[in-house]
C-alpha positions, -999 to 999 in steps of 0.1 A, spaced: -678 592 198 -647 574 188 -653 545 165 -641 506 171 -609 510 154 -601 541 172 -611 524 205 -595 490 194 -557 511 192 -568 533 223 -570 504 244 -534 487 230 -518 520 237 -532 526 273 -518 491 282 -484 497 270 -482 531 284 -497 518 320 -485 482 325 -453 482 303 -442 518 303 -457 529 340 -464 562 323 -500 581 334 -524 589 313 -538 624 317 -563 633 292 -579 612 263 -603 631 239 -617 637 204 -604 667 180 -639 676 173 -619 690 139 -602 657 125 -622 633 144 -589 619 156 -585 608 195 -559 624 210 -537 612 242 -519 631 266 -496 609 290 -464 609 306 -451 620 336 -439 657 322 -470 654 301 -443 649 268 -464 619 250 -489 626 224 -506 604 204 -534 611 175 -553 581 164 -569 589 130 -604 575 121 -586 541 102 -567 534 132 -534 548 124 -512 566 149 -494 594 149 
């Protein structure tokens, strides 16, 4: 389950991807090994983001 810092960052990234860049989001999941939130987006699925438990985006 994502923590609040990850959810806050997920909201910001999702907003920018869908309403500003008009890019689809294909998948959002939690990596069970690292507890990072993983986002796969873009028309060609070429945009990848990871949100660490402290809210840092990779």
